[in-house]
CHARMM internal coordinates of N, CA and C (Angstrom, degrees):
IC EDIT
DIST 1 N 1 CA 1.4589
DIST 1 CA 1 C 1.4870
ANGL 1 N 1 CA 1 C 107.48
DIST 1 C 2 N 1.3419
ANGL 1 CA 1 C 2 N 114.25
DIHE 1 N 1 CA 1 C 2 N 138.17
DIST 2 N 2 CA 1.4435
ANGL 1 C 2 N 2 CA 120.92
DIHE 1 CA 1 C 2 N 2 CA 174.47
DIST 2 CA 2 C 1.5268
ANGL 2 N 2 CA 2 C 109.71
DIHE 1 C 2 N 2 CA 2 C -131.08
DIST 2 C 3 N 1.3081
ANGL 2 CA 2 C 3 N 114.16
DIHE 2 N 2 CA 2 C 3 N 147.56
DIST 3 N 3 CA 1.4778
ANGL 2 C 3 N 3 CA 116.93
DIHE 2 CA 2 C 3 N 3 CA -179.93
DIST 3 CA 3 C 1.5050
ANGL 3 N 3 CA 3 C 108.19
DIHE 2 C 3 N 3 CA 3 C -124.64
DIST 3 C 4 N 1.3019
ANGL 3 CA 3 C 4 N 113.54
DIHE 3 N 3 CA 3 C 4 N 167.50
DIST 4 N 4 CA 1.5198
ANGL 3 C 4 N 4 CA 120.41
DIHE 3 CA 3 C 4 N 4 CA 179.07
DIST 4 CA 4 C 1.4637
ANGL 4 N 4 CA 4 C 110.36
DIHE 3 C 4 N 4 CA 4 C 64.02
DIST 4 C 5 N 1.2799
ANGL 4 CA 4 C 5 N 116.10
DIHE 4 N 4 CA 4 C 5 N -131.83
DIST 5 N 5 CA 1.4909
ANGL 4 C 5 N 5 CA 123.37
DIHE 4 CA 4 C 5 N 5 CA -178.80
DIST 5 CA 5 C 1.4347
ANGL 5 N 5 CA 5 C 111.35
DIHE 4 C 5 N 5 CA 5 C -89.71
DIST 5 C 6 N 1.3313
ANGL 5 CA 5 C 6 N 118.40
DIHE 5 N 5 CA 5 C 6 N 29.83
DIST 6 N 6 CA 1.4827
ANGL 5 C 6 N 6 CA 121.67
DIHE 5 CA 5 C 6 N 6 CA -179.98
DIST 6 CA 6 C 1.4565
ANGL 6 N 6 CA 6 C 112.62
DIHE 5 C 6 N 6 CA 6 C 77.88
DIST 6 C 7 N 1.3068
ANGL 6 CA 6 C 7 N 118.60
DIHE 6 N 6 CA 6 C 7 N 21.80
DIST 7 N 7 CA 1.5090
ANGL 6 C 7 N 7 CA 120.76
DIHE 6 CA 6 C 7 N 7 CA -175.64
DIST 7 CA 7 C 1.5380
ANGL 7 N 7 CA 7 C 111.44
DIHE 6 C 7 N 7 CA 7 C -103.93
DIST 7 C 8 N 1.2615
ANGL 7 CA 7 C 8 N 121.16
DIHE 7 N 7 CA 7 C 8 N -12.33
DIST 8 N 8 CA 1.4874
ANGL 7 C 8 N 8 CA 121.63
DIHE 7 CA 7 C 8 N 8 CA -178.46
DIST 8 CA 8 C 1.5338
ANGL 8 N 8 CA 8 C 109.62
DIHE 7 C 8 N 8 CA 8 C -116.13
DIST 8 C 9 N 1.3089
ANGL 8 CA 8 C 9 N 113.84
DIHE 8 N 8 CA 8 C 9 N 125.82
DIST 9 N 9 CA 1.4453
ANGL 8 C 9 N 9 CA 120.00
DIHE 8 CA 8 C 9 N 9 CA -178.29
DIST 9 CA 9 C 1.5719
ANGL 9 N 9 CA 9 C 110.16
DIHE 8 C 9 N 9 CA 9 C -107.59
DIST 9 C 10 N 1.2974
ANGL 9 CA 9 C 10 N 117.23
DIHE 9 N 9 CA 9 C 10 N 144.73
DIST 10 N 10 CA 1.4375
ANGL 9 C 10 N 10 CA 121.87
DIHE 9 CA 9 C 10 N 10 CA -179.91
DIST 10 CA 10 C 1.5361
ANGL 10 N 10 CA 10 C 111.62
DIHE 9 C 10 N 10 CA 10 C -52.54
DIST 10 C 11 N 1.2640
ANGL 10 CA 10 C 11 N 117.96
DIHE 10 N 10 CA 10 C 11 N 144.61
DIST 11 N 11 CA 1.4236
ANGL 10 C 11 N 11 CA 123.56
DIHE 10 CA 10 C 11 N 11 CA 175.53
DIST 11 CA 11 C 1.5681
ANGL 11 N 11 CA 11 C 111.12
DIHE 10 C 11 N 11 CA 11 C -73.18
DIST 11 C 12 N 1.3087
ANGL 11 CA 11 C 12 N 111.20
DIHE 11 N 11 CA 11 C 12 N -39.83
DIST 12 N 12 CA 1.4836
ANGL 11 C 12 N 12 CA 117.45
DIHE 11 CA 11 C 12 N 12 CA 173.64
DIST 12 CA 12 C 1.5223
ANGL 12 N 12 CA 12 C 108.66
DIHE 11 C 12 N 12 CA 12 C -153.83
DIST 12 C 13 N 1.3133
ANGL 12 CA 12 C 13 N 116.14
DIHE 12 N 12 CA 12 C 13 N 166.29
DIST 13 N 13 CA 1.4733
ANGL 12 C 13 N 13 CA 120.50
DIHE 12 CA 12 C 13 N 13 CA 176.06
DIST 13 CA 13 C 1.5174
ANGL 13 N 13 CA 13 C 106.94
DIHE 12 C 13 N 13 CA 13 C -160.77
DIST 13 C 14 N 1.4351
ANGL 13 CA 13 C 14 N 111.73
DIHE 13 N 13 CA 13 C 14 N 156.52
DIST 14 N 14 CA 1.4216
ANGL 13 C 14 N 14 CA 118.38
DIHE 13 CA 13 C 14 N 14 CA 175.43
DIST 14 CA 14 C 1.5614
ANGL 14 N 14 CA 14 C 107.65
DIHE 13 C 14 N 14 CA 14 C -134.50
DIST 14 C 15 N 1.2466
ANGL 14 CA 14 C 15 N 118.15
DIHE 14 N 14 CA 14 C 15 N 146.15
DIST 15 N 15 CA 1.4173
ANGL 14 C 15 N 15 CA 124.33
DIHE 14 CA 14 C 15 N 15 CA 175.08
DIST 15 CA 15 C 1.5188
ANGL 15 N 15 CA 15 C 110.56
DIHE 14 C 15 N 15 CA 15 C -89.46
DIST 15 C 16 N 1.3584
ANGL 15 CA 15 C 16 N 118.24
DIHE 15 N 15 CA 15 C 16 N 108.50
DIST 16 N 16 CA 1.3862
ANGL 15 C 16 N 16 CA 124.19
DIHE 15 CA 15 C 16 N 16 CA -175.78
DIST 16 CA 16 C 1.5071
ANGL 16 N 16 CA 16 C 115.85
DIHE 15 C 16 N 16 CA 16 C -82.83
DIST 16 C 17 N 1.4048
ANGL 16 CA 16 C 17 N 112.97
DIHE 16 N 16 CA 16 C 17 N -33.56
DIST 17 N 17 CA 1.4377
ANGL 16 C 17 N 17 CA 118.87
DIHE 16 CA 16 C 17 N 17 CA 179.65
DIST 17 CA 17 C 1.5409
ANGL 17 N 17 CA 17 C 106.00
DIHE 16 C 17 N 17 CA 17 C -163.70
DIST 17 C 18 N 1.2823
ANGL 17 CA 17 C 18 N 117.39
DIHE 17 N 17 CA 17 C 18 N -172.96
DIST 18 N 18 CA 1.4911
ANGL 17 C 18 N 18 CA 122.61
DIHE 17 CA 17 C 18 N 18 CA -178.96
DIST 18 CA 18 C 1.5409
ANGL 18 N 18 CA 18 C 107.46
DIHE 17 C 18 N 18 CA 18 C -69.80
DIST 18 C 19 N 1.3364
ANGL 18 CA 18 C 19 N 119.78
DIHE 18 N 18 CA 18 C 19 N -21.29
DIST 19 N 19 CA 1.4564
ANGL 18 C 19 N 19 CA 121.00
DIHE 18 CA 18 C 19 N 19 CA -175.20
DIST 19 CA 19 C 1.5616
ANGL 19 N 19 CA 19 C 113.79
DIHE 18 C 19 N 19 CA 19 C -123.45
DIST 19 C 20 N 1.3378
ANGL 19 CA 19 C 20 N 116.39
DIHE 19 N 19 CA 19 C 20 N 10.68
DIST 20 N 20 CA 1.4695
ANGL 19 C 20 N 20 CA 117.40
DIHE 19 CA 19 C 20 N 20 CA -176.43
DIST 20 CA 20 C 1.5219
ANGL 20 N 20 CA 20 C 110.29
DIHE 19 C 20 N 20 CA 20 C -145.47
DIST 20 C 21 N 1.3353
ANGL 20 CA 20 C 21 N 115.10
DIHE 20 N 20 CA 20 C 21 N 138.65
DIST 21 N 21 CA 1.4841
ANGL 20 C 21 N 21 CA 122.73
DIHE 20 CA 20 C 21 N 21 CA 171.77
DIST 21 CA 21 C 1.5167
ANGL 21 N 21 CA 21 C 109.07
DIHE 20 C 21 N 21 CA 21 C -126.29
DIST 21 C 22 N 1.3189
ANGL 21 CA 21 C 22 N 117.73
DIHE 21 N 21 CA 21 C 22 N 158.63
DIST 22 N 22 CA 1.4531
ANGL 21 C 22 N 22 CA 123.35
DIHE 21 CA 21 C 22 N 22 CA 167.12
DIST 22 CA 22 C 1.5123
ANGL 22 N 22 CA 22 C 108.04
DIHE 21 C 22 N 22 CA 22 C -119.36
DIST 22 C 23 N 1.3532
ANGL 22 CA 22 C 23 N 117.64
DIHE 22 N 22 CA 22 C 23 N 128.83
DIST 23 N 23 CA 1.4453
ANGL 22 C 23 N 23 CA 120.71
DIHE 22 CA 22 C 23 N 23 CA -178.25
DIST 23 CA 23 C 1.5024
ANGL 23 N 23 CA 23 C 110.19
DIHE 22 C 23 N 23 CA 23 C -131.91
DIST 23 C 24 N 1.3087
ANGL 23 CA 23 C 24 N 116.83
DIHE 23 N 23 CA 23 C 24 N 148.86
DIST 24 N 24 CA 1.3888
ANGL 23 C 24 N 24 CA 124.75
DIHE 23 CA 23 C 24 N 24 CA 176.05
DIST 24 CA 24 C 1.4958
ANGL 24 N 24 CA 24 C 109.57
DIHE 23 C 24 N 24 CA 24 C -114.06
DIST 24 C 25 N 1.3232
ANGL 24 CA 24 C 25 N 116.59
DIHE 24 N 24 CA 24 C 25 N 121.63
DIST 25 N 25 CA 1.4828
ANGL 24 C 25 N 25 CA 122.26
DIHE 24 CA 24 C 25 N 25 CA -177.69
DIST 25 CA 25 C 1.5472
ANGL 25 N 25 CA 25 C 109.94
DIHE 24 C 25 N 25 CA 25 C -103.40
DIST 25 C 26 N 1.3142
ANGL 25 CA 25 C 26 N 116.52
DIHE 25 N 25 CA 25 C 26 N 154.11
DIST 26 N 26 CA 1.4288
ANGL 25 C 26 N 26 CA 118.81
DIHE 25 CA 25 C 26 N 26 CA 172.46
DIST 26 CA 26 C 1.4349
ANGL 26 N 26 CA 26 C 112.53
DIHE 25 C 26 N 26 CA 26 C -69.65
DIST 26 C 27 N 1.3357
ANGL 26 CA 26 C 27 N 122.56
DIHE 26 N 26 CA 26 C 27 N 165.17
DIST 27 N 27 CA 1.4277
ANGL 26 C 27 N 27 CA 126.25
DIHE 26 CA 26 C 27 N 27 CA -179.01
DIST 27 CA 27 C 1.5198
ANGL 27 N 27 CA 27 C 109.20
DIHE 26 C 27 N 27 CA 27 C -61.19
DIST 27 C 28 N 1.3168
ANGL 27 CA 27 C 28 N 114.72
DIHE 27 N 27 CA 27 C 28 N 141.64
DIST 28 N 28 CA 1.4199
ANGL 27 C 28 N 28 CA 123.17
DIHE 27 CA 27 C 28 N 28 CA 177.71
DIST 28 CA 28 C 1.5135
ANGL 28 N 28 CA 28 C 110.99
DIHE 27 C 28 N 28 CA 28 C -131.20
DIST 28 C 29 N 1.3620
ANGL 28 CA 28 C 29 N 116.08
DIHE 28 N 28 CA 28 C 29 N 156.33
DIST 29 N 29 CA 1.5327
ANGL 28 C 29 N 29 CA 116.58
DIHE 28 CA 28 C 29 N 29 CA 176.07
DIST 29 CA 29 C 1.5683
ANGL 29 N 29 CA 29 C 108.17
DIHE 28 C 29 N 29 CA 29 C -65.83
DIST 29 C 30 N 1.3831
ANGL 29 CA 29 C 30 N 112.73
DIHE 29 N 29 CA 29 C 30 N 155.08
DIST 30 N 30 CA 1.4153
ANGL 29 C 30 N 30 CA 117.34
DIHE 29 CA 29 C 30 N 30 CA 178.89
DIST 30 CA 30 C 1.5220
ANGL 30 N 30 CA 30 C 111.49
DIHE 29 C 30 N 30 CA 30 C -57.00
DIST 30 C 31 N 1.2860
ANGL 30 CA 30 C 31 N 117.10
DIHE 30 N 30 CA 30 C 31 N 141.98
DIST 31 N 31 CA 1.4622
ANGL 30 C 31 N 31 CA 123.05
DIHE 30 CA 30 C 31 N 31 CA 177.93
DIST 31 CA 31 C 1.5144
ANGL 31 N 31 CA 31 C 110.50
DIHE 30 C 31 N 31 CA 31 C 146.16
DIST 31 C 32 N 1.3300
ANGL 31 CA 31 C 32 N 116.66
DIHE 31 N 31 CA 31 C 32 N 176.28
DIST 32 N 32 CA 1.4434
ANGL 31 C 32 N 32 CA 125.31
DIHE 31 CA 31 C 32 N 32 CA -177.58
DIST 32 CA 32 C 1.5627
ANGL 32 N 32 CA 32 C 106.62
DIHE 31 C 32 N 32 CA 32 C -99.84
DIST 32 C 33 N 1.3384
ANGL 32 CA 32 C 33 N 111.69
DIHE 32 N 32 CA 32 C 33 N 133.81
DIST 33 N 33 CA 1.4523
ANGL 32 C 33 N 33 CA 118.15
DIHE 32 CA 32 C 33 N 33 CA 179.87
DIST 33 CA 33 C 1.5765
ANGL 33 N 33 CA 33 C 107.20
DIHE 32 C 33 N 33 CA 33 C -132.18
DIST 33 C 34 N 1.3072
ANGL 33 CA 33 C 34 N 114.52
DIHE 33 N 33 CA 33 C 34 N 157.24
DIST 34 N 34 CA 1.4700
ANGL 33 C 34 N 34 CA 122.35
DIHE 33 CA 33 C 34 N 34 CA 177.55
DIST 34 CA 34 C 1.5484
ANGL 34 N 34 CA 34 C 106.44
DIHE 33 C 34 N 34 CA 34 C -92.97
DIST 34 C 35 N 1.3437
ANGL 34 CA 34 C 35 N 115.08
DIHE 34 N 34 CA 34 C 35 N 127.61
DIST 35 N 35 CA 1.4656
ANGL 34 C 35 N 35 CA 120.44
DIHE 34 CA 34 C 35 N 35 CA -176.65
DIST 35 CA 35 C 1.5619
ANGL 35 N 35 CA 35 C 103.21
DIHE 34 C 35 N 35 CA 35 C -108.96
DIST 35 C 36 N 1.3215
ANGL 35 CA 35 C 36 N 117.91
DIHE 35 N 35 CA 35 C 36 N 131.68
DIST 36 N 36 CA 1.4350
ANGL 35 C 36 N 36 CA 124.24
DIHE 35 CA 35 C 36 N 36 CA 176.71
DIST 36 CA 36 C 1.5430
ANGL 36 N 36 CA 36 C 109.40
DIHE 35 C 36 N 36 CA 36 C -129.45
DIST 36 C 37 N 1.3048
ANGL 36 CA 36 C 37 N 117.38
DIHE 36 N 36 CA 36 C 37 N 158.37
DIST 37 N 37 CA 1.4807
ANGL 36 C 37 N 37 CA 123.17
DIHE 36 CA 36 C 37 N 37 CA 174.30
DIST 37 CA 37 C 1.5258
ANGL 37 N 37 CA 37 C 107.68
DIHE 36 C 37 N 37 CA 37 C -122.45
DIST 37 C 38 N 1.2649
ANGL 37 CA 37 C 38 N 118.13
DIHE 37 N 37 CA 37 C 38 N 129.72
DIST 38 N 38 CA 1.4982
ANGL 37 C 38 N 38 CA 122.21
DIHE 37 CA 37 C 38 N 38 CA 179.31
DIST 38 CA 38 C 1.5866
ANGL 38 N 38 CA 38 C 109.25
DIHE 37 C 38 N 38 CA 38 C -112.02
DIST 38 C 39 N 1.3079
ANGL 38 CA 38 C 39 N 112.43
DIHE 38 N 38 CA 38 C 39 N 129.19
DIST 39 N 39 CA 1.4676
ANGL 38 C 39 N 39 CA 119.86
DIHE 38 CA 38 C 39 N 39 CA 176.49
DIST 39 CA 39 C 1.5949
ANGL 39 N 39 CA 39 C 109.12
DIHE 38 C 39 N 39 CA 39 C -124.59
DIST 39 C 40 N 1.2657
ANGL 39 CA 39 C 40 N 115.42
DIHE 39 N 39 CA 39 C 40 N -175.61
DIST 40 N 40 CA 1.4628
ANGL 39 C 40 N 40 CA 120.10
DIHE 39 CA 39 C 40 N 40 CA 174.90
DIST 40 CA 40 C 1.5084
ANGL 40 N 40 CA 40 C 111.26
DIHE 39 C 40 N 40 CA 40 C -60.32
DIST 40 C 41 N 1.3871
ANGL 40 CA 40 C 41 N 116.17
DIHE 40 N 40 CA 40 C 41 N -28.08
DIST 41 N 41 CA 1.4125
ANGL 40 C 41 N 41 CA 123.12
DIHE 40 CA 40 C 41 N 41 CA -176.41
DIST 41 CA 41 C 1.4993
ANGL 41 N 41 CA 41 C 113.54
DIHE 40 C 41 N 41 CA 41 C -84.01
DIST 41 C 42 N 1.2811
ANGL 41 CA 41 C 42 N 119.39
DIHE 41 N 41 CA 41 C 42 N -8.35
DIST 42 N 42 CA 1.4872
ANGL 41 C 42 N 42 CA 123.23
DIHE 41 CA 41 C 42 N 42 CA -178.47
DIST 42 CA 42 C 1.4998
ANGL 42 N 42 CA 42 C 112.74
DIHE 41 C 42 N 42 CA 42 C 132.06
DIST 42 C 43 N 1.3281
ANGL 42 CA 42 C 43 N 112.79
DIHE 42 N 42 CA 42 C 43 N -168.64
DIST 43 N 43 CA 1.5168
ANGL 42 C 43 N 43 CA 119.79
DIHE 42 CA 42 C 43 N 43 CA -179.36
DIST 43 CA 43 C 1.5420
ANGL 43 N 43 CA 43 C 109.81
DIHE 42 C 43 N 43 CA 43 C -109.85
DIST 43 C 44 N 1.3650
ANGL 43 CA 43 C 44 N 112.03
DIHE 43 N 43 CA 43 C 44 N 135.49
DIST 44 N 44 CA 1.4187
ANGL 43 C 44 N 44 CA 117.97
DIHE 43 CA 43 C 44 N 44 CA -178.33
DIST 44 CA 44 C 1.5407
ANGL 44 N 44 CA 44 C 114.59
DIHE 43 C 44 N 44 CA 44 C -67.73
DIST 44 C 45 N 1.2804
ANGL 44 CA 44 C 45 N 119.93
DIHE 44 N 44 CA 44 C 45 N 160.15
DIST 45 N 45 CA 1.4592
ANGL 44 C 45 N 45 CA 121.52
DIHE 44 CA 44 C 45 N 45 CA 168.39
DIST 45 CA 45 C 1.5656
ANGL 45 N 45 CA 45 C 104.50
DIHE 44 C 45 N 45 CA 45 C -65.11
DIST 45 C 46 N 1.2624
ANGL 45 CA 45 C 46 N 114.43
DIHE 45 N 45 CA 45 C 46 N 143.33
DIST 46 N 46 CA 1.5293
ANGL 45 C 46 N 46 CA 119.79
DIHE 45 CA 45 C 46 N 46 CA -176.03
DIST 46 CA 46 C 1.5300
ANGL 46 N 46 CA 46 C 110.71
DIHE 45 C 46 N 46 CA 46 C -76.37
DIST 46 C 47 N 1.3091
ANGL 46 CA 46 C 47 N 115.42
DIHE 46 N 46 CA 46 C 47 N 154.65
DIST 47 N 47 CA 1.3940
ANGL 46 C 47 N 47 CA 123.81
DIHE 46 CA 46 C 47 N 47 CA 164.59
DIST 47 CA 47 C 1.5212
ANGL 47 N 47 CA 47 C 111.88
DIHE 46 C 47 N 47 CA 47 C -121.06
DIST 47 C 48 N 1.3219
ANGL 47 CA 47 C 48 N 117.12
DIHE 47 N 47 CA 47 C 48 N 145.06
DIST 48 N 48 CA 1.4294
ANGL 47 C 48 N 48 CA 122.06
DIHE 47 CA 47 C 48 N 48 CA -178.74
DIST 48 CA 48 C 1.5349
ANGL 48 N 48 CA 48 C 109.81
DIHE 47 C 48 N 48 CA 48 C -79.63
DIST 48 C 49 N 1.3252
ANGL 48 CA 48 C 49 N 115.80
DIHE 48 N 48 CA 48 C 49 N 136.44
DIST 49 N 49 CA 1.4372
ANGL 48 C 49 N 49 CA 121.87
DIHE 48 CA 48 C 49 N 49 CA 174.38
DIST 49 CA 49 C 1.5672
ANGL 49 N 49 CA 49 C 106.87
DIHE 48 C 49 N 49 CA 49 C -134.04
DIST 49 C 50 N 1.2871
ANGL 49 CA 49 C 50 N 114.17
DIHE 49 N 49 CA 49 C 50 N 135.85
DIST 50 N 50 CA 1.4884
ANGL 49 C 50 N 50 CA 119.03
DIHE 49 CA 49 C 50 N 50 CA 179.09
DIST 50 CA 50 C 1.5207
ANGL 50 N 50 CA 50 C 112.16
DIHE 49 C 50 N 50 CA 50 C -105.19
DIST 50 C 51 N 1.3378
ANGL 50 CA 50 C 51 N 113.87
DIHE 50 N 50 CA 50 C 51 N 121.06
DIST 51 N 51 CA 1.4671
ANGL 50 C 51 N 51 CA 118.72
DIHE 50 CA 50 C 51 N 51 CA 173.25
DIST 51 CA 51 C 1.4831
ANGL 51 N 51 CA 51 C 106.18
DIHE 50 C 51 N 51 CA 51 C -89.12
DIST 51 C 52 N 1.3518
ANGL 51 CA 51 C 52 N 113.66
DIHE 51 N 51 CA 51 C 52 N 134.17
DIST 52 N 52 CA 1.4883
ANGL 51 C 52 N 52 CA 117.77
DIHE 51 CA 51 C 52 N 52 CA 178.59
DIST 52 CA 52 C 1.4615
ANGL 52 N 52 CA 52 C 112.35
DIHE 51 C 52 N 52 CA 52 C -101.38
END
COOR INIT
IC SEED 1 N 1 CA 1 C
IC BUILD
């Protein structure tokens, strides 16, 4: 998992199923960032996440 401009990597993650992961990210400043997941098959379309 990467957030922002691809500069922040998840602290940890687990694969819950073929279509779901759980990730823990480091603290970020308040605001909305684009979250992506990268695998051997490529990078996902991003989803917006708002840090409060």
